[in-house]
N, C-alpha and C positions, 0 to 999 in steps of 0.2 A: 149245521147238523142235519144230515139227510135222514129221512125216515124210511123204513122198509116198505110200508104200505101207504099209498096215497089216500087222501080222504075219500069217503064214498061219494059217488056221483049221484046227481038227481036222476031218477028214472027217465029214460028216453034221451039223455044227453051223453055224448061221448066223454070218457074220462081221460084226462091228460096222462101221459106216460110218466113213470117214475123219474126218468131223466129230465123231463120238463120241470118237475117240482125241484129237483136238485139244482138245476140251472137257475131257477128263480131264487132259491135260497142263497145262492152264491152271488146274486146280482147286487149292485150298489144300492138300488132302490129298496130291496128287502133288508139289507144291512142298515140302511138309514131308518127304516121303519122300526126295526128292533132296537136301534140306538135311541130313537125318540121314546119308545115305550120304557126301556130300561132306565133312561136318564130321569124319567118321572117316577116310575114305580119303586125302584130300589131305594132311593134316598127317602121317599115318603114312608115306605115300609119301615126302614131303620129308625126314622124319627118317631113314628108312632109306637114302635116297640119300646124305644127308650122312654117315651112319655108314659107308657103303660107300666113299665118296670119301676120308674120313679114313683108312680102312684102306689104301687104295691110295696115298695121299700119304705116309703113314708108311712104307709098304713101299719107296717110291722114294727118299725124302729123309731118313729117320731110321733108316738101317740099323743103326746102333749100338744104338739103343733097341730096335728089333725083335729084335735078336740077343740081348738080355738073357735069361739063363737064369732060368727060373721054378723048375723042378724037374728035375733030371737033364738029359735032352736036350730037354726042353720049353722053348721060348722064348716071348717075348711075341707074336711073329708067329703062331705056331701057336695060341696061346690066342685071339688076336683073330680069326684065320681061322675057328676052330671056333665062335667066338661069332657069326660071320656066319650060319652054318647055324642056330644056336640061335635067333637073332632072327627069321630067316625063318619057322621053324616056330611061334614064339610069335605073330608077327603074323598068320599064317594061322589059328591057333587063335582068337586074339582077334577077328579079323574074322568068323569063322564064328559065334562066340558073339554078337557084335554084330548080325549079320544075322538070326540066329534070334530074338533078343529084340526088336530094334527095327525091322528092315527088313521081314522076312517077314510079320509081322502086318499092317503097313500096306499092303504090296503085295497081300496076300490080301483085305483089305477093299476096296481099289480094284477088284481083279479081280471080286469077288463083286457089287459095285455095277454094274459094266459088264455082267456076265452077267444080272443081274436086269433091266436096262434093255432087254435084247433081247426 
């Protein structure tokens, strides 16, 4: 998908032409970068939304189950609610690791090739 306006350039550096951005977007390296991002982000987003909706549905329609005591005053609802926070942080950590190992090197390679072409 080509954009109408290329990203802003740093002051004092030449800006690549729109055609160069379009060419990079159509390259195999860029397609692989997008595939690597999407193959990670889309399934995890869908899984987290499903997990969140499960929690909401259980809260609304399975009150007896959610009120089940686990230990002392801690019930299933509290455990699952705290698990929502835990999974959010785990997904953020996992994505940061994925980006650092698989996305950032590919993006840096594409960027350096574009800068060399100038």
